[in-house]
FILUM-645998 format. One record per residue (C-alpha): x, y, z; residue in one letter. Coordinates in steps of 0.02 Angstrom, whole numbers, plus 50000, padded with zeros to 5 digits. Layout:
XYZa ...
// end
This chain:
499965000849998m 500815016349937n 499495029449999n 499885028450205v 500885041450292i 501035036750480h 500445025050594t 498915031650704f 499305039050878g 500885048150828n 500935065550895e 500865077150766v 500825096850782a 499255104250693g 499015120350619i 497465130050653t 496195134050512i 496825151850495k 498405145350464q 497965133150331f 496905147050252l 498385159850260e 499595147250165l 498275143550032i 497905163250003f 499695165849999t 500205150149885k 498665150049769l 497655165149755f 498875181149769i 499625176749600e 497905176149545r 497585193849598g 496455190749738y 496245200149897t 495945192050051r 494145198150057e 493885189949881q 494715174949933f 493315172050082f 491955178249972i 492235165349834q 492555152149954g 490965154050046r 489925156349883t 490585140849807e 490415132549974g 492145125450012w 492235138850145l 491095138550286y 490745155250390e 491035147750563q 492835146050506e 493045163550526d 492245160450723i 493305146650744f 494895151950654a 496125148850792k 495395130250812k 496475117150757r 496265111450575l 495455093050554e 495825082950411r 494175080850345r 493955101250335a 495735101250247a 494885089150121a 493325098150094r 494265115250061i 495435107149943l 494225098549855h 493305113349830g 494875122849764i 495295109849645l 493545108049567g 492985127149572k 494565136349564v 495655125449473i 494365117649366k 494995097749383e 493625085649362a 493205071049499d 493845053749477e 492315043849411s 492985028449507d 493385031749676w 493235012949744s 494925012849809a 494375024649957a 493055010850018m 494575003950095k 494595017950221l 493795011050369k 493085028750438d 492595035150250l 490665035750301f 491085043750489d 490485060650419c 489125060450296g 489535077450215t 491355072050194c 491375056950092v 491615064449922m 492945076949988h 493915063550067v 493775048749934a 494395062349804q 495915068949888m 496245049949927y 496075041849755v 496975057949682k 498465054149784g 498505072649858i 498015066050047m 498685049950109e 497805037950225a 498225034150402v 498755016550448e 498125009050620v 499204994350672r 498564981050796d 500004966950806g 500264960650629e 498734966650563t 498114982750530g 496814994350451e 496685010650357v 495885026150405l 495685043250357f 495885050550516d 494285061950494m 494575073550659t 496565071650661g 497745086550638p 498645092750499v 500505098550519s 501205112350418e 502355101650324k 500865091750269d 499825106150224a 501215112750114e 501365094850036l 499455094150001f 499475111149913l 500955105549805e 500045090149759r 498655100049720l 499425111649601l 500745099149535k 499905081849482p 501515073549451s 501855074749638m 500465064249678r 500515046949743v 498715042049677p 497675025049732e 497175017049577i 496315001449640q 494674997449554g 495115004849382k 495014994349210s 496964992949163f 497824994449008r 499414982948983e 501174987248919a 501814979548758v 503174965448797k 504724965048672l 506024953448642g 507884959248662r 508014960048469k 506364969348441e 506964981748585a 508654984148495e 507714987248324r 506644999848403l 508055008348482l 508855010648313a 507475018148230d 506335027748343a 506715044148357k 505745048648535e 506185034948637v 506495036448837f 507395020348900v 507235017049084i 508225003549190n 507234998249323v 508314983049389g 510054984549467q 510955000749439k 512444993349356e 511404987349207l 511095004349154t 512595005849063e 512144990648946t 510935000748847v 511475017648769i 510615033448842g 509555023148978a 509225032049148v 509135022149307w 507325022549401i 507065008949511p 505384999049493m 504825003649667l 505135022049635r 503955021649494i 502635010049584l 502695023349728e 502315037649605n 502015033749412p 501905052849381y 503645056649395i 503915053349217l 502455065249165e 503675075249068k 504155059848956e 502365055848932r 502365059548745d 503935048448720k 503925029248696l 504565023148867l 505455008648853l 505794999549007l 507194985749044f 507824975149175c 508904958849194e 507404946349162a 505944956449119g 505024953649281a 505314970349376q 505074981049199s 503544972949163e 502734977349333i 503334995649315a 502874996349139a 501104990749177n 501045001849318c 501385017149198l 500145010149068a 498725007349209d 499165026949249n 498795033249068g 500345032848984y 499905026648803c 501645021148734h 502415009148849v 503484994048815a 504804981148897y 506024969748892f 507314958048984g 509074959248927l 509174939448972q 507874935848831e 
// end
């Protein structure tokens, strides 16, 4: 499971509602030419800010409130559509603890903007969103960065219908490298294998699985992944294909 940030019960210094809104205003709205008054008016008009947040400005920010505010900004201000498939959020044991929070929390979770919290009990554990838990200043800044930069997100993709990458033999891959102009070659195996293919870069398989959007800048190119036997490159390549990369192939050096 990728989308887990800490074990429930850890002490986290939480920021206040006022601090969170000031951070949002500074990072997102000043450059859009907003005054603070315009920021609050738009938030209340569009429903992602509540009037009581003025009254309770010094109160500790809860994660469910952060999810509601960020989800509202994502849809109303940034104009990013919701994910139609949010079934991955069903693993959150407390998803329905707050009836008005369900969609806000689900969308922030599946989009990879806000992570879950893991509650450990011996060798087993369950996953919560931790609705009323605190938000640290560090986490708040990370959430905002992910809001603005999809390449920074760590999405939960369970429940989607997946594509598959193309499997190539070693000779097919060599011909492709000789003929194609826009190929980005990635070694996802042991680092020392990188030098075996001219122009290859080393990105370990686990790093791609943790965040497939790290290759967002190369999306329009043919992504050609390899490792020694082809097993790791197959997993990583299919992960990229699952996440919308249309031109992905893989091979093994031993094939």
